[in-house]
N, C-alpha and C positions, 0 to 999 in steps of 0.2 A: 628706561626713560633716558632721553637725550639730555644733555646739559651744555650750557655755554660757559666756558671758563675763560678768564682774561689772564693773558701773559703781562705780568706787571711791569716788565722790563721795556718792552717794544710796544706796549698799548694795543695787543692784538687779540681778537677774540677767536677762540677755537671751538669747534662743535665737538663733543663726545658723544658719538652715535652708537652706543651699545648694540642696538637691535640690527644695525646694518652688518654686524658681523655674523648674524645668524641667516644668511640667505641661503635658501637651498639650491642644490646644484643645478636645478632647471634655470636658474638666472644667472649663470656665469658666462653667458655669451655664446657667439658662434665663431666659427672658423670658415674662411671662405673654401678651404679645401675638403671640409667635412659636410656630410649630407645635413640638410636643413631639417632641425627638429621642430617641435611644437612651439608656436609663437603665441604668447599671450596678447599680442596686439593685433593679430589678424582677425578680420571679420569673422563672425561666428564663435569667437572665444570672449566675447565681452563679459561673460559672467565669472571670469577668472581674474579679473582686475576690479578695483573698487568702482561704485558708480561714478558716472561721469558727471563733471561740474559745468562743463560747457561742451556742446557738439554743433557741428554744422551738418545738417541731415537733408536727405531728400523729403519733400513734402509728404507727410503720411506715414513717414518711419517712427517707430517707437523709441523712446530713450533706452539706453543700454542694450540695444539690439542692433542688427545689421542695418545699412542704409545710410551710413555716416560719411561724409568726406574728411572730416578731422573731428578728433575727441581729445578732450582734456580731462584726466582722471587723476586721483591722488596717487602718489608714489606708494607702491605696496610695502616698500621698504624705506620709510622717510628718514631724512637726516634730522628733521624737526617735526613736531607734531601740534596740530591744533587744539591746544589746551585752551582751558576757559581763561586763566588769568596769568599774567606775567609776574614771577616772584623772583626779586633780586634780594641776594643776601651775601654776607661775607663768610669765608671759611678762613679765620685766621687773618693774616695780610691779604689773602686772596679774594678775588671778586668772581661771583658766578651767578648764574641765573637758570631757572628751568628752561627746558629746550621748546619753548614757544615759538611757533612758525608754521609755515605751510610748505609742503614738498609736493609739486605736481608734475605729471609728464604730459606733454603735448604729443599725440600720437598723430604725425603729419600728414598720413596718407593710409587708405586702406589697401593699397598695393605693397606687398611685402619687398618687391624688387626695386621700388623706385626710391630715389634719393632727392634732396632739395636740388642737386645740380641736374637731374634728369626728369623731373616732373614737370608739368607744364606751369607757366607762370602763374595762371590762376591758382594752382594748389600753392605755390610759394606765397602768393597773396593771402590765402586762407591762414596760413601759418603766421604770417606777420600780423594779420587781423587779430588772430587768437592771442597774441602776445599784447596787443593793444586792449582787447576786451578784459584780460585777466588783470592787467596792471590797474585799469580804471575802477575794476571791482575792489581789488585789494588796497586801493588808495584810501578807501573809505573806512578801513579798520584801523582804529586808532593804536593798536598794538604794534603794528607793522611800521618800520621806519624806512626799509628799502626791499626791493626785490631785485633778485639777480636772475636773469634769464641767459640759459646757456645751452649749447649743442656740443655734444661729443659725437663726432663721426668716425667711426672705425675703433676696432679693439685698442689699437695703440694710442687712441686719444681718450680712451676710457670708457667707450660704450660697452655696456653688458649684453645689450640685445641688437640685433642686426637690423630690425625693423626701424625705419626711419622715425626719429622722435628727438624732442628737445625738452628742456626741463626748467622748471623755476623753483626758487626758494625764496620765501618771504621770510625777512629777517625782523627781529625786535630792535636790532642796532644797525648802525652804518659801519660797514667793513672799513678796516684800516686803509685798504687800497683805494677805495672810492673816496674817503675822507683825504687822503694825499692828492688825488687827482682834483678835488673840488678846491683844496687849499691852494694848489699850484694854478689854477685857473683864476682864483680870486686874487692872488698875488699879482698876477700879470695886469688883470683889470685894474687894480689898485694903482699900479705903477704907470700903466699907459692909457688908461681909460677907455679900453678896447677890449672885445672879446678875443681871447687867444685862438679860438677855434674859427672866428671870422677871419682872423689875420691868417690863419693856417690855410684856409680855403683860397683866399686871395693870392697869397704866395705861389701855392701849388698850381692853381690855375694860370698864374703868370709863367712859371717856369717850365711845367708840364713833364719834367724829367721824372718825377715819381707817381705821375697819374697813369693808373691802369685802365680806368674807363669812367664815363661820366653821362649824365643826362641833364635833363633841365632842373632837376631837383636835387641830384646826389652827385657826389665824387668818390670814387674808390682810389685810394692813394696808397702806396707802400710808405709808411711814415719816415720821416728823417733819421730817427734813432730807434729802428726796430730791433726788438729782442730777439727774434727769430727769422730765419731766411723765409721769405716770401710772405712775412706779416702784412696784412691789409686792413685798413680802417675805410669803412664806408661812411662818410660824413654828410649831414644834410647841408645844402647850400643856403638856406634860410634859418635863422636863429630860433631854437626851440630846445628848451631844457628837459621837457618832458615828453618821452615817447607817446604815452597815451593821449597826447593832445595832437598827435598827427592825423591829418584829414584823410578821407578815403581816397582822393586823388593820389596823393603823396605816399600812400600805402602801396597803391598800384605801381607808382614809379618806383618805389624801393623794391618791390618783388621783381621788377625787370632787371635792375642794376645788380641785386644779389645773385639772381640766376646767372646773369652773365658772368660775374665775378667768380663764381663757384665752377662754371663751365671752363673758363681759363685756367683755373688751378687744376682741373682735372686733365686738361690737355697738356699743360706744361710739366705737371708732377705725376703724371699717370695715376690719376685718382687717389690723392694722398688722404690719409687720416688728417682730421682737423679737429681744433675748438673753435668756437666763436662765443663771444659774450656781449650781451647788448648792455651798453652803459647809459642808463638812464638816471636822472636826477632823483635823489631820494624823496620821498613824500614830504610835504609841509616844511620845505626848506627854501629860503629865500636865494636862489642861485640863478634866477631867470636872466640877469645882465651879464653873467660871466661863463655859463656852463652851456654847452650844446650835447644833446644826446648823440651817441655814434655807436657803431657795430664794429667790433675788433674780431679779426679772423686769424687764427694762428695755425698754419700747417704744422703737424707733428713730424719733423724731419731731423731734428736734433735732440739730444738728452741734455737735461739739466744735471750737471755734475758738480765735483767738489768745489771748484772754484766759484761757481755761480751760488751754491748754497751758502759759502762761507763769505762773499763779498758783497752780494747783491747785483754785481755786474753780469751781463749777459754777453757772451761771445758769439757774434755773428758772422759766419764766413762769407755772406753774400751781400754786398752793397744793395740798398733799397732801389738806386737808380738802375742797376742791372735786373733786379727781380721785376721791377715795373715795366722794363723793356721787354724782357721775355713774355710777361704775361699780356702786355699790350699788342704785341705781334703775334700772338697765338690764333690760329685758325679755328674757330669754333663754329659749331653746326647747330642751328635754332631748333 
C-alpha cells in the first residue's frame, strides 16, 4: 500500500509506492532498435488493462472493446490508489497519510505508431478534451486538492511503453512546487495589482524574441529563465486559472498550437524525448485573480547532475532567445 510522507525540513511530500517496484518485465518499455513486442494499449488488448473510466468511441462500439479513438484507464501499477478515506497521522515527529489518490493513463490513440506530434489535430484535440473531462470530474471529489497531468515521451523521458499516452495523478495535497508557483504569482499580484501571466503575455508579445508561435488564443514561448534547453510554455492569452473551464473553441485552438509546437521540436531536435506538465489551479482555491493555467514542455536534452541537486540551480547552455529563433524558423509540414 502506498503512503505519503512529509519531509519536515523543506515541507515536501513524497509518495512511497511499494507496489510500483513489482512491475513485471513486460512493462519495462521498448527500444526503437528492438522488435516491437506485445502492447497492452493497442486495440484488441483492452482486457489486459483495467476497465476504462472514459472513452471516445465510434457509435455502437461497446465499452472495453475495440472501436475507440481515446481511452482513459486506471494505471495497472498506480502510485496512489482510490481508497475510501484519507487517514492522516503522526509517526513521532513525522507526518504521513495513507496513499489516497488516483493514477490514470490516457491512451491517446489506437494507432501504435502515432505520437502527439504526428497525429491529426483532431486527435490532439481529443487528448486535450480528455484532460478537461477528467479534471472536471475529479474536482467534485472532496478528497482531492490537485491533479497533475503529465506526459513522458520517449524512454529517456521516463516512458515505459512506446504507445502514445499521458497520465494523471490526483492528490490529497497541493505539491510543494505548485504552492511555490501560486505564492510567487500572488506576491506579484499583491505588489502590482496585476496578474504576472497577463504581464508575461503582454511583454513577450511586444518583444517577440522568445515567441515560438502563437494564434488568436495562445502563445508558445521559451520562458525568460528556462531550466532546460528549448523549454517551452504554452500560455492562454485570456485569463483562466482552471483548465477544466476551457471552452470547446479554445480546446480546438490549443490542439493546433500544441501540435505545431511539438512538430517544431521534432524538426529542430530530431524527435527528442520530452516531458510536459499541465499546470492548472488546485481545486477550491481562490487564485482566479493572480494565476493562469499553462502547459510546460521540457525536452530531455541534458541531465540533472550534482550541482543542480545540491543548489536548486539549473545550468542551461542555450539562451531562450536562441531556442525560440531556431524553433520559430523551423520548416514544418502539416
